[in-house]
C-alpha positions as a LaTeX table, in Angstrom:
\begin{tabular}{lrrr}
\hline
Residue & $x$ (\AA) & $y$ (\AA) & $z$ (\AA) \\
\hline
Met1 & $-2.57$ & 37.11 & 45.19 \\
Arg2 & 0.70 & 35.53 & 45.86 \\
Leu3 & 2.98 & 34.84 & 42.85 \\
Glu4 & 6.18 & 32.78 & 42.73 \\
Ala5 & 8.74 & 33.00 & 39.97 \\
Thr6 & 12.24 & 31.69 & 39.27 \\
Val7 & 14.52 & 34.20 & 37.73 \\
Pro8 & 18.37 & 34.05 & 37.19 \\
Asp9 & 20.72 & 34.82 & 40.44 \\
Asn10 & 22.06 & 37.89 & 38.96 \\
Arg11 & 18.63 & 39.28 & 37.93 \\
Gly12 & 17.22 & 38.34 & 41.49 \\
Ala13 & 20.22 & 39.82 & 43.16 \\
Ala14 & 19.70 & 43.14 & 41.22 \\
Ala15 & 16.12 & 43.31 & 41.97 \\
Val16 & 16.60 & 42.75 & 45.80 \\
Gln17 & 19.47 & 45.47 & 45.79 \\
Leu18 & 17.23 & 47.96 & 43.71 \\
Ala19 & 14.40 & 47.55 & 45.84 \\
Asp20 & 16.61 & 48.15 & 48.84 \\
Glu21 & 18.24 & 51.30 & 47.01 \\
Leu22 & 14.40 & 52.43 & 46.36 \\
Gly23 & 13.11 & 51.54 & 49.90 \\
Leu24 & 10.49 & 49.19 & 48.31 \\
Ser25 & 9.69 & 45.80 & 49.39 \\
Arg26 & 10.12 & 43.02 & 46.98 \\
Ser27 & 6.38 & 42.89 & 46.20 \\
Gln28 & 6.08 & 46.43 & 45.60 \\
Leu29 & 9.08 & 46.26 & 43.21 \\
Ile30 & 7.48 & 43.19 & 41.26 \\
Asp31 & 4.16 & 45.09 & 41.55 \\
Glu32 & 5.68 & 47.95 & 39.84 \\
Ala33 & 7.65 & 45.82 & 37.13 \\
Leu34 & 4.22 & 44.15 & 36.23 \\
Ala35 & 2.53 & 47.39 & 35.75 \\
Leu36 & 4.83 & 48.76 & 33.63 \\
Phe37 & 5.10 & 45.40 & 31.61 \\
Met38 & 1.28 & 45.56 & 31.21 \\
Lys39 & 1.19 & 49.19 & 30.17 \\
Val40 & 4.09 & 48.52 & 27.41 \\
Val41 & 2.20 & 45.24 & 26.18 \\
Leu42 & $-1.22$ & 47.59 & 25.79 \\
Glu43 & 0.97 & 50.07 & 23.78 \\
Val44 & 2.75 & 47.73 & 21.58 \\
Arg45 & $-0.84$ & 46.08 & 21.01 \\
Arg46 & $-1.66$ & 49.59 & 19.75 \\
Gly47 & 1.14 & 49.58 & 17.17 \\
Arg48 & 3.49 & 51.64 & 19.38 \\
Arg49 & 7.18 & 50.78 & 20.81 \\
Leu50 & 8.77 & 51.62 & 24.06 \\
Ala51 & 11.72 & 54.21 & 24.07 \\
Thr52 & 13.53 & 56.71 & 26.12 \\
Leu53 & 13.87 & 60.44 & 25.20 \\
Glu54 & 16.51 & 62.94 & 25.97 \\
Pro55 & 15.09 & 66.00 & 27.68 \\
Gly56 & 14.22 & 68.27 & 24.95 \\
Ala57 & 15.27 & 65.72 & 22.24 \\
Ser58 & 12.61 & 64.92 & 19.24 \\
Ser59 & 14.30 & 61.55 & 18.35 \\
Pro60 & 14.30 & 58.48 & 20.69 \\
Ala61 & 17.72 & 57.85 & 22.53 \\
Cys62 & 17.09 & 54.12 & 23.01 \\
Glu63 & 14.41 & 51.67 & 21.84 \\
Ile64 & 13.54 & 49.13 & 24.66 \\
Ala65 & 12.68 & 45.64 & 23.47 \\
Thr66 & 12.35 & 42.27 & 24.75 \\
Pro67 & 11.72 & 38.81 & 23.32 \\
Thr68 & 8.05 & 38.92 & 24.12 \\
Leu69 & 7.53 & 42.62 & 22.80 \\
Ala70 & 9.34 & 41.68 & 19.72 \\
Ala71 & 7.11 & 38.81 & 19.15 \\
Leu72 & 3.97 & 40.65 & 20.01 \\
Glu73 & 5.13 & 43.27 & 17.31 \\
Trp74 & 5.59 & 40.91 & 14.59 \\
Ala75 & 2.36 & 39.00 & 15.37 \\
Gln76 & 0.62 & 42.38 & 14.75 \\
Asn77 & 1.98 & 42.71 & 11.22 \\
Pro78 & 1.13 & 39.34 & 9.35 \\
Thr79 & 2.71 & 39.16 & 5.99 \\
Ala80 & 1.02 & 36.75 & 3.34 \\
Leu81 & 3.33 & 34.47 & 2.12 \\
Arg82 & 3.58 & 34.25 & $-1.73$ \\
Leu83 & 4.95 & 31.36 & $-3.55$ \\
Pro84 & 5.71 & 30.59 & $-7.05$ \\
Pro85 & 3.61 & 27.89 & $-8.56$ \\
Asp86 & 6.66 & 25.45 & $-8.82$ \\
Ala87 & 7.44 & 25.71 & $-4.93$ \\
Arg88 & 3.68 & 25.23 & $-4.02$ \\
Ala89 & 3.67 & 22.05 & $-6.25$ \\
Lys90 & 7.01 & 20.87 & $-4.50$ \\
Leu91 & 5.37 & 21.55 & $-0.91$ \\
Ala92 & 2.13 & 19.71 & $-1.98$ \\
Ala93 & 4.28 & 16.65 & $-3.26$ \\
Leu94 & 6.15 & 16.46 & $-0.18$ \\
Asn95 & 2.87 & 16.68 & 1.90 \\
Glu96 & 1.66 & 13.88 & $-0.11$ \\
Leu97 & 4.47 & 11.57 & 0.10 \\
Pro98 & 7.09 & 12.88 & 2.67 \\
Pro99 & 10.68 & 11.44 & 2.45 \\
Glu100 & 11.77 & 8.69 & 4.90 \\
Pro101 & 13.51 & 9.86 & 7.92 \\
Ser102 & 17.14 & 9.70 & 7.84 \\
Pro103 & 19.35 & 7.57 & 10.12 \\
Arg104 & 20.37 & 10.84 & 12.32 \\
Leu105 & 16.69 & 11.82 & 12.51 \\
Arg106 & 15.94 & 8.32 & 13.89 \\
Ala107 & 18.78 & 8.45 & 16.31 \\
Ala108 & 17.85 & 12.03 & 17.54 \\
Ala109 & 14.01 & 10.92 & 18.01 \\
Lys110 & 15.19 & 7.89 & 19.88 \\
Arg111 & 17.44 & 9.97 & 22.20 \\
Arg112 & 14.28 & 12.49 & 22.75 \\
Ala113 & 12.06 & 9.70 & 23.75 \\
Arg114 & 14.22 & 8.73 & 26.64 \\
\hline
\end{tabular}
């Protein structure tokens, strides 16, 4: 299968340099990266984290995270939101009769619609 991706120039240059250093084609490098990422996602879904270890050490030297992995980890542990009765009443009232949009909000919406 052929995939196409857009990456920042500096990351693309680093990938090409790494592929050259390792004697891999760009396709092989991307295949290795995807295989590793898929394994990491599987482990995060199991409640684990990605970390590096020093040889012989019992604690992690470095924990590795990305925005995607952090989002997956947060999604794994949903927390119920508990609001006091007065806050729930305020939210219900705002739902029933929301305030009119401010002039700044209207102007922002007009700019966004263009």
